[in-house]
C-alpha positions as CSV (number, residue, x, y, z in Angstrom):
1,M,0.0,0.0,0.0
2,P,1.3,3.4,-0.9
3,K,2.3,6.3,1.4
4,V,0.5,9.5,0.2
5,T,1.4,12.9,1.7
6,L,-1.1,15.8,1.5
7,I,0.9,19.0,1.7
8,G,-1.4,21.8,2.9
9,A,-4.0,19.4,4.3
10,G,-5.5,22.3,6.2
11,S,-7.4,23.0,3.0
12,V,-9.9,20.6,4.5
13,V,-12.6,20.5,1.9
14,F,-10.2,19.8,-0.9
15,A,-8.2,17.4,1.2
16,K,-11.5,15.6,2.0
17,N,-12.3,15.1,-1.6
18,L,-8.8,13.8,-2.5
19,L,-8.6,11.5,0.5
20,S,-12.2,10.2,-0.1
21,D,-11.3,9.5,-3.8
22,C,-8.3,7.5,-2.8
23,L,-10.1,5.5,-0.1
24,S,-12.9,4.7,-2.6
25,Y,-10.4,2.3,-4.3
26,P,-10.0,-1.0,-2.4
27,E,-6.4,-1.2,-3.6
28,L,-5.6,2.1,-1.8
29,S,-7.9,1.8,1.2
30,E,-5.2,0.5,3.6
31,G,-2.4,2.9,2.6
32,T,-0.7,5.5,4.8
33,Y,-2.0,9.0,4.4
34,V,0.0,11.8,6.0
35,L,-1.7,15.1,6.6
36,Y,0.8,17.9,6.7
37,D,0.1,21.6,7.4
38,I,1.8,24.5,9.2
39,D,-1.5,25.5,10.8
40,Q,-2.1,23.2,13.8
41,E,-5.8,24.2,14.3
42,R,-6.6,23.4,10.7
43,L,-4.5,20.2,10.9
44,R,-6.5,19.0,13.8
45,T,-9.7,19.5,11.9
46,A,-8.2,17.7,8.9
47,E,-7.2,14.7,11.0
48,K,-10.7,14.3,12.4
49,M,-12.1,14.7,8.9
50,A,-9.8,11.9,7.6
51,H,-11.0,9.4,10.2
52,Q,-14.6,10.3,9.3
53,V,-13.9,9.7,5.6
54,A,-12.2,6.4,6.4
55,K,-15.2,5.3,8.4
56,A,-17.6,6.3,5.7
57,W,-15.8,4.1,3.1
58,N,-15.2,1.3,5.7
59,A,-11.5,1.7,4.9
60,K,-8.6,1.0,7.2
61,P,-5.8,3.4,6.3
62,T,-3.1,4.6,8.6
63,I,-3.7,8.3,9.2
64,V,-0.8,10.5,10.4
65,A,-1.0,14.3,11.0
66,T,2.1,16.3,11.4
67,T,3.6,19.8,11.2
68,N,7.0,18.4,10.4
69,P,7.7,18.3,6.7
70,V,10.5,15.8,6.8
71,E,8.4,13.4,8.8
72,A,5.5,14.0,6.4
73,L,7.5,13.3,3.3
74,E,9.9,10.6,4.4
75,D,9.5,7.6,2.1
76,A,6.4,9.0,0.5
77,D,5.3,7.5,-2.8
78,Y,3.1,10.4,-3.7
79,A,2.9,14.0,-2.5
80,I,-0.2,16.1,-3.3
81,N,0.4,19.8,-3.1
82,M,-2.5,22.1,-2.1
83,I,-0.8,25.0,-0.3
84,Q,-1.7,28.7,-0.5
85,V,1.3,30.9,0.5
86,G,0.3,34.1,2.1
87,G,-3.4,33.3,2.4
88,Y,-6.2,35.8,1.9
89,E,-4.5,38.2,4.3
90,P,-2.1,39.7,3.6
91,C,-1.2,38.5,0.2
92,T,-4.4,38.1,-1.7
93,V,-5.5,41.5,-0.5
94,T,-2.2,42.9,-1.7
95,D,-2.6,41.2,-5.1
96,F,-5.9,43.0,-5.7
97,E,-5.8,46.3,-3.8
98,I,-2.5,47.7,-5.0
99,P,-3.2,47.1,-8.7
100,K,-6.6,48.7,-8.2
101,K,-4.9,51.9,-7.2
102,Y,-3.5,52.0,-10.8
103,G,-6.9,51.3,-12.3
104,L,-5.9,47.6,-13.0
105,R,-8.9,45.4,-12.1
106,Q,-8.9,41.6,-11.7
107,T,-11.3,38.8,-11.2
108,I,-9.4,35.8,-9.8
109,G,-5.7,36.9,-9.9
110,D,-4.2,33.5,-9.4
111,T,-3.0,32.4,-12.8
112,L,-1.7,35.3,-14.9
113,G,-1.6,39.0,-14.6
114,I,0.0,40.9,-11.8
115,G,-1.8,38.8,-9.2
116,G,-0.6,35.5,-10.8
117,I,3.0,36.8,-11.2
118,F,3.3,37.7,-7.5
119,R,1.4,34.6,-6.4
120,A,4.1,32.5,-8.3
121,L,7.0,34.5,-6.8
122,R,5.9,33.8,-3.2
123,T,4.8,30.1,-4.0
124,I,7.7,28.8,-6.1
125,P,10.4,29.3,-3.3
126,V,8.2,27.3,-0.9
127,M,7.7,24.5,-3.4
128,L,11.4,24.4,-4.0
129,E,12.1,24.0,-0.3
130,Y,9.7,21.0,-0.3
131,A,11.6,19.7,-3.3
132,D,14.9,19.9,-1.5
133,I,13.4,17.8,1.3
134,M,11.9,15.3,-1.2
135,E,15.2,14.9,-3.0
136,E,16.7,13.8,0.3
137,V,13.9,11.6,1.9
138,C,11.8,10.4,-1.1
139,P,13.6,11.1,-4.4
140,D,11.3,8.7,-6.3
141,V,8.1,10.4,-5.2
142,T,5.5,11.5,-7.7
143,F,4.5,15.1,-7.0
144,L,0.9,16.0,-7.9
145,N,0.6,19.8,-8.0
146,Y,-2.8,21.4,-7.6
147,V,-1.6,24.9,-6.7
148,N,-2.0,27.9,-8.9
149,P,-0.6,29.5,-10.9
150,M,-0.5,26.0,-12.2
151,A,1.7,26.5,-15.3
152,M,4.3,28.6,-13.5
153,N,4.5,26.4,-10.4
154,T,4.7,23.2,-12.3
155,W,7.2,24.6,-14.8
156,A,9.4,25.7,-12.0
157,M,9.3,22.3,-10.3
158,L,10.0,20.4,-13.5
159,A,12.8,22.8,-14.7
160,G,14.3,23.5,-11.3
161,T,14.2,20.1,-9.5
162,D,14.6,16.4,-10.2
163,I,11.2,15.6,-8.7
164,N,8.8,13.8,-10.9
165,T,6.0,16.3,-11.2
166,I,2.6,16.7,-12.9
167,G,0.3,19.7,-12.6
168,L,-3.4,18.9,-12.2
169,C,-6.6,20.9,-12.7
170,H,-10.3,20.0,-12.9
171,S,-11.3,22.3,-15.8
172,V,-10.7,19.9,-18.7
173,Q,-12.9,17.1,-17.3
174,S,-15.8,19.4,-16.3
175,S,-16.0,22.6,-18.4
176,Y,-17.5,21.0,-21.5
177,R,-20.4,19.3,-19.7
178,H,-22.9,22.2,-19.7
179,L,-22.5,22.6,-23.5
180,C,-23.5,19.0,-24.0
181,Q,-26.4,19.3,-21.6
182,A,-27.6,22.4,-23.5
183,I,-28.1,20.3,-26.7
184,G,-29.5,17.3,-24.9
185,V,-26.5,15.0,-25.0
186,N,-25.2,13.1,-22.0
187,P,-21.7,14.5,-21.4
188,D,-20.5,11.1,-20.0
189,E,-21.0,9.7,-23.5
190,V,-18.9,12.4,-25.2
191,N,-15.4,12.0,-26.5
192,Y,-13.2,15.0,-26.7
193,T,-9.6,16.0,-27.6
194,C,-8.3,18.9,-25.5
195,A,-4.9,20.6,-25.4
196,G,-3.1,23.9,-24.9
197,I,-2.0,25.4,-21.6
198,N,-3.6,25.3,-18.2
199,H,-6.7,27.5,-18.0
200,M,-6.4,28.2,-21.8
201,A,-6.7,24.7,-23.3
202,F,-9.1,24.2,-26.1
203,Y,-11.6,21.4,-26.9
204,L,-10.3,20.6,-30.3
205,T,-13.1,18.0,-30.8
206,L,-16.4,17.3,-29.1
207,E,-18.0,14.1,-30.5
208,H,-20.9,11.9,-29.6
209,N,-21.3,8.6,-31.4
210,G,-19.2,9.9,-34.3
211,E,-21.1,13.2,-34.5
212,D,-19.3,16.5,-34.3
213,L,-21.3,18.4,-31.6
214,Y,-19.8,21.9,-32.4
215,P,-22.3,22.8,-35.2
216,R,-25.3,22.2,-32.8
217,I,-23.6,24.1,-30.0
218,F,-22.7,27.0,-32.2
219,E,-26.4,27.3,-33.4
220,K,-27.7,27.3,-29.8
221,V,-25.2,29.9,-28.7
222,A,-25.3,32.2,-31.8
223,S,-29.1,32.4,-31.5
224,R,-28.8,33.1,-27.8
225,E,-31.1,30.2,-27.1
226,Y,-28.2,29.1,-24.9
227,Y,-26.2,32.0,-23.5
228,P,-26.0,31.9,-19.7
229,D,-24.9,35.1,-17.9
230,W,-22.1,33.3,-16.1
231,D,-20.3,32.2,-19.3
232,R,-20.7,35.1,-21.8
233,V,-16.9,35.6,-22.2
234,R,-16.1,32.0,-23.2
235,L,-19.2,31.6,-25.4
236,D,-18.4,34.8,-27.3
237,M,-14.8,33.7,-27.7
238,M,-16.0,30.3,-29.0
239,L,-18.0,32.0,-31.7
240,R,-15.0,34.0,-32.7
241,I,-12.3,31.4,-32.6
242,G,-14.2,28.2,-33.3
243,Y,-13.3,26.3,-30.1
244,Y,-14.4,26.3,-26.5
245,I,-11.9,27.2,-23.8
246,T,-11.5,25.1,-20.7
247,E,-11.4,27.6,-17.8
248,S,-14.3,29.8,-16.6
249,S,-15.3,33.1,-18.1
250,E,-14.1,35.0,-15.0
251,H,-10.7,33.4,-15.3
252,F,-10.3,33.9,-19.0
253,S,-11.4,37.5,-19.0
254,E,-8.2,38.6,-17.3
255,Y,-5.9,36.6,-19.6
256,T,-6.5,38.9,-22.6
257,P,-6.5,42.6,-23.4
258,W,-10.1,42.6,-24.6
259,H,-12.6,42.2,-21.8
260,I,-11.6,44.3,-18.7
261,K,-10.9,48.0,-19.5
262,R,-11.1,50.8,-17.0
263,D,-12.5,53.2,-19.6
264,R,-15.1,50.8,-20.9
265,P,-17.5,49.9,-18.0
266,D,-20.0,48.8,-20.6
267,L,-17.8,45.8,-21.3
268,I,-18.0,44.7,-17.7
269,E,-21.8,44.7,-18.0
270,Q,-21.9,43.3,-21.5
271,Y,-19.8,40.2,-20.5
272,N,-21.1,40.1,-16.9
273,I,-17.5,40.1,-15.5
274,P,-17.3,39.6,-11.7
275,L,-14.5,42.0,-10.7
276,D,-12.8,41.1,-7.3
277,E,-14.4,37.7,-7.4
278,Y,-11.6,35.8,-5.7
279,P,-11.4,38.0,-2.6
280,R,-15.2,37.6,-2.2
281,R,-14.8,33.9,-2.3
282,C,-12.0,34.0,0.3
283,I,-14.1,36.2,2.6
284,N,-17.1,33.8,2.3
285,Q,-14.9,30.7,2.9
286,N,-13.2,32.3,5.9
287,A,-16.6,33.3,7.3
288,S,-17.9,29.8,7.0
289,W,-14.8,28.1,8.3
290,A,-16.0,27.7,11.9
291,K,-19.3,26.1,10.9
292,M,-17.6,23.9,8.4
293,A,-15.1,22.7,11.0
294,A,-17.9,22.0,13.5
295,D,-19.8,20.0,10.9
296,L,-16.8,18.0,9.9
297,E,-15.9,17.2,13.5
298,A,-19.6,16.1,14.1
299,G,-19.4,13.8,11.2
300,K,-21.8,15.7,8.9
301,G,-21.3,15.5,5.2
302,F,-20.0,12.0,5.1
303,E,-23.3,10.2,4.5
304,S,-23.1,9.8,0.8
305,L,-19.5,10.1,-0.3
306,R,-18.7,9.4,-3.9
307,R,-15.7,9.6,-6.1
308,T,-15.1,13.1,-7.6
309,S,-13.7,13.9,-11.1
310,E,-10.3,15.0,-9.7
311,Y,-7.4,13.2,-11.3
312,G,-5.2,12.7,-8.2
313,S,-6.6,9.3,-7.1
314,R,-6.9,8.0,-10.6
315,I,-3.2,8.6,-11.1
316,I,-2.2,6.9,-7.9
317,H,-4.5,3.9,-8.6
318,A,-3.2,3.5,-12.1
319,M,0.4,3.7,-11.0
320,E,-0.1,1.2,-8.2
321,T,-2.3,-1.3,-10.0
322,G,-1.2,-0.9,-13.6
323,E,-4.8,-0.4,-14.6
324,P,-4.4,2.3,-17.3
325,T,-6.2,5.7,-17.3
326,V,-6.0,8.8,-19.4
327,I,-6.0,12.2,-17.7
328,H,-5.1,15.7,-18.8
329,G,-2.0,16.9,-17.0
330,N,0.5,19.8,-17.1
331,V,4.0,18.8,-18.2
332,L,6.9,20.3,-20.1
333,N,6.5,20.6,-23.9
334,Y,9.1,18.3,-25.4
335,G,7.7,17.0,-28.6
336,L,4.0,17.4,-27.5
337,I,2.6,20.5,-29.1
338,D,4.7,21.6,-32.2
339,N,3.8,25.2,-32.4
340,L,4.3,26.1,-28.7
341,P,7.7,26.8,-27.3
342,E,9.9,23.8,-26.4
343,G,10.1,23.4,-22.7
344,C,7.1,25.5,-21.8
345,C,4.4,24.0,-19.6
346,V,1.5,22.5,-21.6
347,E,-1.7,20.7,-20.7
348,V,-2.1,17.5,-22.8
349,P,-3.6,14.0,-22.5
350,C,-1.4,11.7,-20.5
351,L,-1.5,7.9,-20.2
352,I,-1.0,6.7,-16.6
353,D,-0.1,3.1,-15.7
354,K,2.7,1.1,-14.0
355,N,5.2,3.0,-16.3
356,G,4.1,6.3,-14.7
357,I,3.1,9.5,-16.5
358,Q,3.3,9.3,-20.3
359,P,2.3,12.6,-22.0
360,M,0.7,12.1,-25.5
361,R,1.8,14.0,-28.6
362,V,-0.8,16.4,-29.9
363,G,1.0,17.9,-32.9
364,E,0.0,21.4,-34.0
365,L,-2.7,23.4,-32.5
366,P,-4.7,25.6,-34.9
367,P,-2.4,28.6,-35.4
368,H,-4.6,31.2,-33.8
369,L,-5.0,29.1,-30.7
370,A,-1.3,28.6,-30.4
371,A,-0.8,32.4,-30.8
372,M,-3.2,33.0,-28.0
373,N,-1.4,30.5,-25.8
374,R,2.0,32.1,-26.5
375,T,0.8,35.5,-25.2
376,N,0.4,33.8,-21.8
377,I,3.5,31.6,-22.1
378,N,5.6,34.7,-22.4
379,V,4.5,35.8,-18.9
380,Q,4.9,32.4,-17.5
381,E,8.4,31.9,-18.8
382,L,9.7,35.2,-17.5
383,T,8.1,34.7,-14.1
384,V,9.6,31.2,-13.8
385,R,13.0,32.5,-14.9
386,A,12.8,35.3,-12.3
387,A,12.2,32.8,-9.6
388,L,14.7,30.2,-10.6
389,E,17.5,32.6,-11.6
390,E,16.7,35.2,-8.9
391,C,16.5,37.9,-11.6
392,K,14.2,40.7,-10.5
393,T,14.4,42.3,-13.9
394,Y,12.3,39.5,-15.4
395,V,9.4,40.4,-13.1
396,Y,9.1,43.8,-14.7
397,H,9.3,42.3,-18.2
398,A,6.6,39.7,-17.3
399,A,4.3,42.4,-16.1
400,M,5.1,44.5,-19.2
401,L,4.2,41.6,-21.5
402,D,1.1,40.5,-19.6
403,P,-1.8,41.0,-22.0
404,H,-4.2,42.6,-19.6
405,T,-1.6,44.7,-17.7
406,G,0.0,45.9,-20.9
407,A,-3.3,47.0,-22.3
408,E,-4.3,49.0,-19.3
409,L,-1.1,50.6,-18.0
410,S,1.9,52.6,-19.4
411,L,5.4,51.3,-18.9
412,D,6.1,53.8,-16.1
413,Q,2.9,52.7,-14.3
414,I,3.9,49.1,-14.7
415,W,7.3,49.7,-13.2
416,A,5.8,51.6,-10.3
417,L,3.2,48.9,-9.7
418,V,5.8,46.2,-9.6
419,D,7.9,48.2,-7.2
420,E,5.0,48.8,-4.9
421,M,4.0,45.1,-5.1
422,F,7.5,44.1,-4.0
423,E,7.5,46.5,-1.1
424,A,4.1,45.4,0.1
425,H,4.9,41.7,-0.1
426,G,8.1,42.2,1.9
427,D,9.4,38.9,3.3
428,W,6.8,36.9,1.5
429,I,9.1,37.1,-1.5
430,P,12.6,36.3,-0.3
431,L,14.1,35.7,-3.7
432,F,15.8,39.0,-4.5
433,K,18.6,40.8,-2.8
434,D,18.9,44.6,-3.0
435,D,22.4,44.9,-4.4
436,C,21.4,44.6,-8.0
437,E,18.3,43.8,-10.0
438,C,19.4,40.3,-10.8
439,G,19.5,39.4,-7.1
440,Y,23.2,38.7,-6.9
441,E,25.8,40.5,-4.8
442,C,28.0,42.0,-7.4
443,D,29.5,45.3,-8.6
444,G,27.4,45.4,-11.8
445,D,30.0,43.5,-13.8
446,C,28.9,39.9,-13.4
447,D,28.1,37.5,-16.2
448,H,24.4,37.2,-15.3
449,D,22.2,38.1,-18.2
450,C,20.3,41.1,-16.9
451,H,20.5,44.8,-16.5
452,H,21.8,46.1,-13.2
453,G,20.4,48.9,-11.1
């Protein structure tokens, strides 16, 4: 039976789903599951939750809860990452409130844009610290990353460490379902091909019993017979580019220069864009924490557990048993998508079995889709390089090339915004020294490829 470590198990609801999924498989039901978190109160709640889940599935796992990362990871076969560095306060508040002073508005701020850049800069160093531990105590571990910004964090782990890593999201396996239901087709009977980058992958095909479903979907959407308020951005984009995008409309609206403009409030209304959506979710979640914790400890919510659509347990089950499964994962692009940069982080189908994670070749994306992906990959690459090479200059360039930020702010404003974001984050971003912009102590005459202050 495997040893599975949940890093950030204080994210109790998500930890509950992943643990429940694993224990639903008889072959995994007697494994060792280690709950690790730096917050002792949340960890205690997670431990009680874990025992309730095991009881509900009539499983007999070994449950361990610890605040010691070495103990948590020693001899682990799988590590599932679900941390949030900096939390709602102070860091998420910083990510939204300081850009707002410059007229730069966001919806989620965890994937791209100024919020995504700084979320990566404070998260990647922590992930690299865990990687250092894993390379010592469980070098053969499979690391399942669920933490946003998915592409940047996963790219940094794969490029900067020797840990076998895959990035996982739930958008591919769920986003298409409402389209199928709108035309009266059971989504469980639909075959699809999907590829691109995380939160901007595209359903290249949607088929049911050999029928291409796109013409029927286009007809419903174009006539506004199907045009729900919560998905106007993606449906409008589908009509323009010919393919449906995996992540939600509120997410996608901040990955482009087209939808959120400070001098066009009519666009916000036209596309029903929920500005400041993520902070509202955080506030609501924090407000409901006490009740949720009490319910979990009382055993409520465990009466009818069922396996979710998350990929984590399927990967572990396939690798342990050899029973193959196909998931969509985030991996580095080596021979997978021809018209995206080599070595960037892409989201593609992956075969999982006893041989591990085997990404599948997609070939070329339609050229306009690849072009859209590349606008986001530019930002991802520069942010990852900033973190791995400790080059502060790349952060300014990442913000400059971000589609939404660049469309709203001047270069002087972008530089000032980045400076203020660094100052506000303080010790949450320990990467860069003050001596020069590349982060190295030098007299400005080093061989590092950047410009010195």
